[in-house]
C-alpha positions in Angstrom: -23.2 -91.9 108.5 -25.9 -90.9 106.1 -25.7 -87.3 107.5 -21.9 -87.3 106.9 -22.4 -88.5 103.3 -25.1 -85.9 102.8 -22.9 -83.2 104.2 -20.0 -84.3 101.9 -22.3 -84.3 98.9 -23.5 -80.8 99.7 -19.9 -79.7 100.1 -19.0 -81.3 96.8 -22.0 -79.7 95.1 -21.1 -76.3 96.4 -17.4 -76.7 95.3 -18.6 -77.8 91.9 -21.0 -74.9 91.6 -18.2 -72.5 92.4 -15.7 -74.1 90.1 -18.2 -74.4 87.2 -20.5 -71.4 87.3 -23.7 -71.6 85.4 -23.2 -70.3 81.8 -25.9 -67.7 82.2 -23.8 -66.0 84.9 -20.8 -65.5 82.6 -22.4 -64.1 79.5 -22.4 -60.3 80.0 -19.3 -58.6 78.6 -17.9 -56.5 81.5 -17.5 -53.3 79.5 -20.7 -51.5 78.7 -20.9 -49.0 75.8 -20.6 -45.4 77.0 -23.6 -43.2 77.1 -24.7 -41.7 73.8 -22.6 -44.4 71.9 -23.5 -47.4 69.8 -21.3 -50.5 69.9 -20.3 -52.1 66.6 -18.8 -55.6 66.6 -17.3 -57.9 64.0 -17.0 -61.6 64.5 -16.2 -64.6 62.3 -18.4 -67.4 63.5 -16.4 -70.3 62.0 -18.5 -72.1 59.4 -21.8 -71.2 61.1 -23.5 -73.7 61.5 -21.8 -76.2 59.2 -18.5 -77.2 60.9 -19.3 -80.9 61.1 -19.5 -81.4 57.3 -16.1 -79.9 56.5 -13.6 -82.3 55.1 -10.6 -80.2 54.2 -8.6 -80.7 57.4 -8.9 -82.5 60.7 -9.4 -79.6 63.1 -13.0 -78.9 62.4 -15.4 -79.3 65.3 -18.9 -80.8 65.2 -21.8 -78.5 64.5 -22.9 -76.5 67.5 -25.6 -78.2 69.6 -28.8 -76.4 70.5 -27.4 -75.7 74.0 -24.3 -74.2 72.4 -26.4 -72.0 70.1 -28.2 -70.8 73.2 -24.9 -69.9 74.7 -23.8 -68.1 71.5 -27.1 -66.0 71.6 -26.5 -65.2 75.2 -22.9 -64.1 74.5 -24.0 -61.9 71.6 -26.7 -60.2 73.7 -24.1 -59.6 76.4 -21.9 -57.6 74.1 -24.3 -54.6 74.5 -23.9 -54.1 70.7 -26.1 -52.4 68.2 -24.6 -53.8 64.9 -22.6 -57.0 64.4 -20.8 -57.9 61.2 -20.7 -61.6 60.9 -18.5 -63.8 58.6 -18.6 -67.5 57.6 -22.3 -67.8 57.7 -22.5 -71.1 55.9 -26.2 -71.7 56.5 -28.8 -68.9 56.4 -31.4 -71.1 58.1 -29.0 -71.4 61.0 -28.6 -67.6 61.1 -32.4 -67.2 61.2 -32.4 -69.7 64.1 -29.8 -67.6 65.9 -32.0 -64.6 65.5 -34.9 -66.5 67.0 -32.8 -67.4 70.0 -31.6 -63.8 70.3 -35.2 -62.5 70.4 -36.5 -65.1 72.8 -38.1 -63.2 75.6 -38.6 -60.0 73.6 -35.5 -59.0 71.7 -35.4 -56.8 68.6 -32.6 -58.4 66.5 -32.8 -58.4 62.7 -30.6 -60.0 60.1 -29.3 -58.7 56.7 -28.2 -61.6 54.5 -28.4 -62.9 51.0 -29.4 -66.4 50.0 -27.7 -68.6 47.5 -30.3 -71.4 47.3 -30.6 -71.5 51.0 -26.9 -72.0 51.6 -24.1 -69.4 51.3 -20.5 -70.6 51.7 -18.4 -68.0 53.5 -21.3 -65.6 53.4 -21.2 -62.1 55.1 -24.2 -60.9 57.1 -25.2 -58.2 59.5 -27.1 -58.4 62.7 -28.6 -55.3 64.2 -30.7 -54.4 67.2 -33.7 -52.4 65.9 -34.4 -51.0 69.4 -31.0 -49.2 69.2 -30.6 -48.4 65.5 -32.8 -47.8 62.5 -31.9 -49.4 59.2 -31.8 -46.8 56.4 -30.6 -48.9 53.5 -28.7 -52.1 52.8 -27.2 -54.0 49.9 -24.8 -56.7 48.9 -22.2 -55.2 46.7 -21.7 -57.0 43.5 -18.1 -58.2 43.0 -18.7 -60.6 40.2 -17.0 -60.7 37.7 -13.7 -59.8 39.4 -13.8 -56.1 40.0 -11.4 -53.5 38.6 -8.7 -52.6 39.5 -7.3 -56.1 39.3 -3.5 -55.6 39.6 -2.8 -59.3 40.3 -4.8 -60.6 37.2 -7.2 -62.7 39.3 -9.2 -64.9 36.9 -12.7 -63.6 36.1 -14.1 -67.0 37.0 -12.9 -66.8 40.6 -16.0 -67.9 42.4 -15.4 -66.6 45.9 -16.1 -63.0 44.7 -19.7 -64.2 44.5 -19.9 -66.0 47.8 -18.1 -63.4 49.7 -19.9 -60.3 48.4 -19.5 -57.5 50.9 -22.6 -56.5 52.7 -23.2 -52.8 53.5 -25.9 -51.0 55.4 -26.5 -47.4 56.6 -27.9 -47.0 60.1 -29.0 -44.2 62.3 -29.3 -44.4 66.1 -32.9 -44.5 67.4 -33.8 -40.9 68.3 -30.9 -39.4 66.3 -32.1 -39.8 62.7 -29.5 -37.3 61.3 -26.5 -39.2 62.7 -25.9 -41.7 59.9 -23.1 -44.3 59.8 -22.3 -47.0 57.3 -21.0 -50.5 58.1 -19.3 -52.7 55.4 -18.9 -56.3 56.3 -16.2 -58.2 54.4 -14.4 -61.5 54.4 -11.0 -61.6 52.6 -9.5 -64.6 50.9 -7.8 -66.9 53.4 -4.7 -68.2 51.6 -3.6 -66.3 48.5 -2.0 -62.9 49.2 -2.4 -61.8 45.6 -6.2 -62.3 45.8 -6.3 -60.5 49.2 -4.4 -57.6 47.7 -6.8 -57.4 44.7 -9.7 -57.4 47.2 -7.9 -54.6 49.0 -7.5 -52.5 45.9 -11.2 -53.0 45.2 -12.2 -52.1 48.8 -10.1 -48.9 48.6 -11.8 -47.8 45.4 -15.2 -48.7 46.7 -14.8 -46.7 49.9 -13.4 -43.8 47.9 -16.4 -43.9 45.6 -18.7 -43.7 48.7 -16.8 -40.7 50.2 -17.0 -38.9 46.8 -20.8 -38.8 47.0 -22.0 -35.6 48.7 -25.2 -37.2 50.0 -23.4 -40.2 51.5 -22.4 -40.3 55.1 -18.7 -40.0 55.7 -18.8 -42.2 58.8 -17.8 -45.5 57.3 -16.7 -48.6 59.3 -15.1 -51.4 57.3 -15.3 -54.6 59.4 -14.6 -58.2 59.1 -12.2 -61.1 58.7 -9.2 -59.7 56.8 -7.4 -63.1 56.9 -4.0 -61.6 57.6 -1.1 -63.3 59.4 -2.1 -63.0 63.0 -1.4 -61.4 65.3 0.2 -58.8 63.1 -2.1 -56.1 61.7 -1.3 -54.7 58.3 -0.8 -58.2 56.7 -4.4 -58.1 55.7 -6.4 -57.3 52.5 -6.3 -53.5 52.9 -2.6 -53.4 53.8 -0.8 -50.1 53.8 1.1 -50.8 50.6 -2.1 -51.0 48.5 -3.3 -47.5 49.4 -6.3 -48.2 51.6 -4.6 -47.0 54.7 -1.7 -44.9 53.4 -4.0 -43.0 51.1 -5.8 -41.6 54.1 -9.3 -42.9 53.5 -9.2 -45.4 56.3 -7.3 -46.0 59.5 -6.7 -49.4 61.1 -8.0 -49.2 64.6 -7.6 -52.8 65.8 -5.9 -53.4 69.1 -4.2 -56.8 69.7 -4.6 -56.5 73.4 -1.4 -58.3 74.0 -0.8 -62.0 73.3 -3.9 -63.4 71.7 -3.1 -67.1 72.1 -6.4 -68.8 72.6 -6.3 -72.5 72.0 -3.5 -74.9 70.8 -2.2 -72.1 68.7 -2.9 -68.5 67.9 -6.5 -67.2 67.6 -7.5 -65.1 64.6 -8.6 -61.5 65.3 -11.0 -59.7 63.1 -10.3 -56.1 62.2 -12.1 -52.7 61.9 -11.0 -49.9 59.7 -12.7 -46.5 59.8 -12.8 -43.3 57.8 -11.4 -40.1 59.5 -15.0 -38.8 60.2 -15.9 -42.1 61.9 -12.6 -42.1 63.9 -13.5 -38.7 65.3 -16.6 -40.3 66.8 -14.9 -43.3 68.5 -14.8 -43.2 72.3 -11.2 -44.5 71.9 -9.3 -44.5 68.6 -8.7 -48.2 68.8 -10.9 -51.3 68.7 -10.8 -53.9 71.4 -10.5 -57.7 71.3 -13.2 -59.6 73.3 -11.2 -62.4 74.9 -12.2 -65.7 76.6 -10.6 -64.5 79.8 -13.3 -61.9 80.2 -15.7 -64.8 80.8 -13.4 -67.0 82.9 -13.3 -69.7 80.2 -10.5 -71.5 78.3 -9.8 -71.0 74.7 -10.9 -74.6 74.0 -14.3 -74.1 75.6 -14.6 -70.8 73.8 -14.1 -72.4 70.4 -16.4 -75.3 71.1 -19.4 -73.0 71.6 -18.4 -69.9 69.6 -15.5 -69.7 67.1 -11.8 -69.8 66.4 -12.0 -66.1 65.9 -12.0 -63.4 68.6 -14.5 -60.6 68.0 -13.5 -56.9 68.3 -15.6 -53.8 68.9 -15.6 -50.1 68.7 -17.9 -47.6 70.5 -19.3 -45.0 68.1 -20.6 -41.7 69.3 -24.1 -40.7 68.3 -23.6 -37.1 69.5 -23.1 -34.7 66.6 -19.7 -33.1 66.3 -19.6 -29.5 67.4 -19.0 -26.9 64.7 -15.5 -26.3 66.1 -14.8 -30.1 65.9 -16.0 -30.2 62.3 -13.8 -27.2 61.5 -10.7 -28.9 63.1 -11.4 -32.1 61.1 -11.8 -30.1 57.8 -8.6 -28.1 58.4 -6.3 -30.5 60.3 -7.7 -34.0 59.7 -8.9 -34.6 63.3 -11.6 -33.2 65.5 -9.5 -33.5 68.6 -8.2 -30.4 70.4 -4.6 -31.6 70.0 -1.6 -31.4 67.8 -1.6 -28.8 65.0 -5.3 -28.3 65.5 -5.2 -27.4 69.2 -7.1 -24.2 70.1 -4.0 -22.3 71.3 -1.7 -23.3 68.4 -0.9 -20.5 65.8 -0.2 -22.9 62.9 0.4 -20.2 60.3 2.2 -17.8 62.6 0.0 -14.7 61.9 -0.7 -14.0 65.5 -4.1 -15.6 65.6 -4.4 -18.9 67.5 -6.6 -21.6 65.9 -9.6 -20.7 68.1 -9.6 -17.1 66.7 -9.0 -18.4 63.2 -12.2 -20.4 63.6 -14.1 -17.6 65.3 -13.2 -15.0 62.6 -13.7 -17.4 59.7 -10.0 -17.5 58.7 -7.9 -20.1 57.0 -5.7 -21.4 59.7 -2.9 -22.4 57.4 -2.7 -19.1 55.5 -1.4 -15.9 57.4 -4.2 -13.3 57.3 -5.2 -10.6 59.8 -7.5 -8.7 57.4 -11.0 -7.7 58.7 -10.1 -7.0 62.3 -10.2 -3.1 62.3 -10.2 -0.5 65.0 -11.3 3.0 64.1 -12.5 6.3 65.4 -15.8 7.7 64.1 -16.7 11.2 65.3 -14.5 10.8 68.4 -16.3 7.6 69.2 -14.3 4.4 69.3 -15.3 1.6 66.9 -14.2 -2.0 66.4 -15.0 -4.2 63.4 -14.4 -7.9 63.1 -15.6 -10.9 61.1 -18.1 -13.3 62.6 -19.5 -16.6 61.3 -23.0 -17.3 62.7 -22.3 -21.0 62.0 -19.9 -21.0 65.0 -22.8 -21.6 67.4 -20.4 -23.0 70.1 -18.8 -19.6 70.7 -19.6 -16.4 72.5 -18.2 -13.1 71.1 -18.0 -10.3 73.7 -16.9 -6.7 72.9 -15.3 -5.1 75.9 -14.2 -1.5 76.6 -11.5 -0.1 79.0 -10.0 3.3 79.8 -6.6 1.9 80.8 -6.0 -1.8 79.9 -5.7 -2.5 83.6 -6.9 -5.9 84.9 -10.4 -5.5 86.1 -11.1 -2.4 84.1 -12.8 -4.1 81.2 -16.6 -3.7 80.8 -18.8 -5.8 78.5 -20.7 -3.6 76.0 -22.0 -6.0 73.3 -22.3 -9.7 72.8 -23.2 -12.5 70.4 -24.1 -15.9 72.0 -24.5 -19.2 70.0 -24.6 -17.6 66.6 -27.2 -14.9 67.5 -27.0 -11.3 66.3 -24.7 -9.1 68.3 -26.6 -7.0 70.8 -25.7 -4.2 73.3 -25.5 -5.2 77.0 -25.3 -3.4 80.3 -27.3 -0.4 78.8 -24.2 0.5 76.8 -26.3 2.0 74.0 -23.6 1.2 71.4 -24.4 1.2 67.7 -24.1 -2.3 66.1 -24.1 -3.5 62.6 -24.5 -7.3 62.3 -26.9 -8.5 59.6 -27.1 -10.9 56.7 -27.6 -14.6 56.3 -24.0 -15.8 56.1 -20.6 -14.8 57.4 -20.6 -11.1 58.0 -18.6 -8.2 59.4 -19.7 -6.9 62.8 -19.1 -3.3 63.8 -19.6 -2.0 67.3 -19.4 1.8 67.9 -19.6 3.3 71.4 -22.5 5.6 72.3 -20.5 8.4 73.7 -17.3 10.1 72.5 -14.4 9.3 74.8 -13.2 12.3 76.9 -10.2 10.8 78.7 -6.6 10.4 77.5 -7.2 6.9 76.3 -9.9 4.4 75.4 -9.6 0.7 74.3 -11.9 -1.8 72.7 -11.3 -5.6 72.3 -13.2 -8.7 71.2 -13.2 -11.6 73.6 -14.0 -15.1 72.2 -15.0 -17.9 74.5 -17.0 -21.1 74.7 -20.4 -20.7 76.3 
């Protein structure tokens, strides 16, 4: 009998273990950041850690227990993130305690926050992993008194401008000191659309002022709780009608990921907006919601330990744009080889596809064939063409043929990776290619041609 009871207990224990896996087994987010990327996350932590003292409503949960704080730290570490913008940090001591839990066992997490007498209602903060990114600079942006423009005439005494001051920091990936990016963490007003719109106007002007500074990075990620009507994007502080998105400075890259119902209602999703330069570096031009289902837990359990908000993330490339990608972004607004900026598209209809417009230093939206000149010098064939040594991702090859027939072309001169054009295959051709900036290259064959025809051409390719 005892053996049967023991066997039943063992079976029950096994079933219970399978049904309720240990929390540590469910902490790692199943999508790792791609190689050569940093993951940036935003997450409203719902009155951290001061939920139990709230009186304006009946839906507030008790403060998180020590065990729940450990679960929160494990969840954050499992995101594989480098920077996390946090909102609703009600107690800075609690945030420091969270950092201690994150670093238990040898972590490298740091916090950027600002204290208002030790407590900061609705405070923004940044967490970052110093083993993955270096902090270059950080500040809390003063928005008190109410900033200009103020189209909705928000009273100058409005206190939440102080308590919700945006936090901003510039980072570089460890080992890539020149690849800077800026994160701005914000928390929009939760109830009054007029106040949110004023905040949106201010944010639009603030981002524009950053982009206007030549020394500032153009890779800006605006992240946080925009307090719009979920699950619809665009009903947030920087809505299209106030110019932040429609003006072209930022693009909304949040992805709802389908229905976001989480617990007895609809969960709130945080948002990420990015500048065009930052968008070019995203592994996917959308951000992704981190849902309770990824961990096999209910929305109710998720909120009890974590938040009523669902975090979102983007993966940001730390690999520099190639010169051609930068050229595309400058001329067509996107670094992608697609749309108007695709290599084979002849946008201005002058006979030169975009790849050759780039190679020859032309303006791809203005018809212009000047500078590509064939000539005969003393019965020797010559070709001249413009070349920009900054186009280090191209190879320029001058080829000669007696007939234009396939297979008849021979390489006689070449420039690789921005280097000076040099003769190849003992061609002995005369070459002019000098100077420190864009220059005209001329290649003249060594011998006078004796046949009935002779042809030269310039072939441009990626190395």
